[in-house]
C-alpha positions, 0 to 999 in steps of 0.5 A: 900339670898343664903349662897354664897352671905353672904360668899362673903360679908365676904370673900371680906373684904380683897379685894383691892376695896376701893370704891364699891364691884361691884361683891357683887352688881351683886350677890345680883341683880342676886339673887333678879331677879332670878325669872324673868330669864325665861321670854320669850323675846317678845316685845309688837308689832313686827311691830314697828321698835324700832331701827328706833324710837331710831334713830329719838330720837338720831337725834333730840337730836343732833340737840338740843345739841351736847355737852352732852354724849348720848346713841348710841344704844338701847338694850332690857334686861331681869330684871336681865340684866337691873340690871346689866346694871344699875350697870355697868353704875354707875361705872364711878362715884367717890365713894372714897370721900364718907365720912361715919365715922359710916361705917369706925368705924364699928366692928374694921374691915378695914373701906374701905372694910366694906364700900365697901361691904355695898355699894355693898350690897345697889347698888345690892339691888337698881339694883335688885329693878329696874330690877324687878319692874321699867319700867325705871330710869325716873320712880323715877327720878333717874339721875344716870348713863351715858351709851352709851347704852340705856337699856330698861327693856323689861318685864316692858316696855311691861307692861307699853306700853300695859296699855294705849289705845293709839297708840303704836308707839307714846307711844314707842317713848315717853317712849324711849325719856324719858329714853334717856333724863334721861341718857343724864342728867346723865352728872350732878353729883349733883343728884347722890350725893343726892342718895349717901347721902341717901344710906349712911344714910340707910347703917349707920342705917343698921350698927347700927342694927348690932352693937346693936346685939353685934355680934363678927364681926371678919370674922375668927370666923364666920363659917356660915355668914348667921346665923348672919343675920337670925334675922336682918330685912332689910338686904335682901333688902332696903325699897325704901319708907324709903330710898327715903322718904327724897328726894321725892321733888328732885326726883319729881323735876328731873322727871319734868325736864326729862319730860320737856327736853323730850318735848323739843325734839319736836318728838311728836305732842301730848306732852300729851303723855309724861304727860301720861307716867310720871303719876305715878297715873296710876300704877295699880300694887303692888310693894315695890315701891308703897308708894314712887311712891304715895308720888312723884306723890303727888308732881309732879304737884307742880314740873311742876308748879315750872318749869313754875315759872322759865320761867314766872319769868325769873329766873336768874338760868337755869335748867342746873345751878340748876341741877349742884348745890344741894343747888338750888334744891327746897325743898318740901315747896319751890315746894309748894311756889316757892317764898320761893325758889326765896327768899332763892336762891337770898340771899347773903351767910352769 
C-alpha cells in the first residue's frame, strides 16, 4: 500500500468518527482497484436496452411487494466505482453497537478510534475485493447494502454474461434480477450481523499479530507508519477464504434465497437461467475468492434442498422470519439434514 494510506490510518486516530473510518475505507478500495481504472466502458452488447430490462424487473418487483425499499435506477460502474458504491451503500447500518474488547484495549490508544480505523481498513479491503473480482453481491450471498441505485460492476458483468452460450437478453435480465433481489433483501439486518461478527474476529486476529511484535504504537513516536507494517502479513488485504470460512453455510443459504426470490419475480420463462448464473462451479478464473466460492458451491445443492424442505414440510417459519433471526439460519450440519434444524428450532427455550 502507498504511504498515504498508512499515514491516514494513524493521523485519523484523533478523528471524531466512532463507528467506521469511511475515508480510510475509500482510500484502501481505491488502492486495490487502481489497476482497473483505465478499462474502457463497453457493455457486452450495445443492442440490449439495459434501462428497459431494469424497468421490467422494477415493475414485477412492485407487483409482488410494495413495502420493501428497492432500487429506482441502474448504473454501470468501474471496479473502483463499484467498491465506492458498496461502501456508500452500507453506511446506513448502526456500527456503534459493535462490541470488541480486543480492539478497544489495543495499544492504549483511544478504543473508538482504533476500532474505527480497523473497520475502515477491513471494509476498504472488502470493497476492493468485490470491485476487482466479483460480478455482484449475489456471488457470495452478501445481503448487506440498501441502495436506491442498482450498481453493476461493468467489467465483471461483461465477463460473466459472455461466458455462456445463451441469449444475452435473458442472461442480462436474469443477472440484473438477481442483483436487484439481493439489494431488496438488504432490508433484513441479521445477515449483515453475520458479516460484521466475522470481520470483527478477523480484525482481532490482525490486532493480535500487531501486539505480538511488541511495537510502540504511540502515533507521536512513529515517523513512517509504513515501516511498522512491512513484515506483517495480511495487513494489505483480507483472505476471503479464511474470513468467510465459518459462515459458508449462511452465505450459501442466502444465495439460495436470492435465487428463489428472483425466480418468484416471474420474469423469465426458462428459470434455469437463474440456476446457471448462480452456479459458482462455472467460474473459470483464478482469484483470491476461488477457495470460498468452491466451498459455498459444495453447499448450494443442500441449500436449495433446504428451501424445498421448508415448503414440503409446511414449516411454521417463513423465509422472511428466518432472515430476521440469526438463530434460525441453518448450520452446515442442518443443511445436510433439515430434520436437525426442525428439531432445534421447534424446541422451547431452556
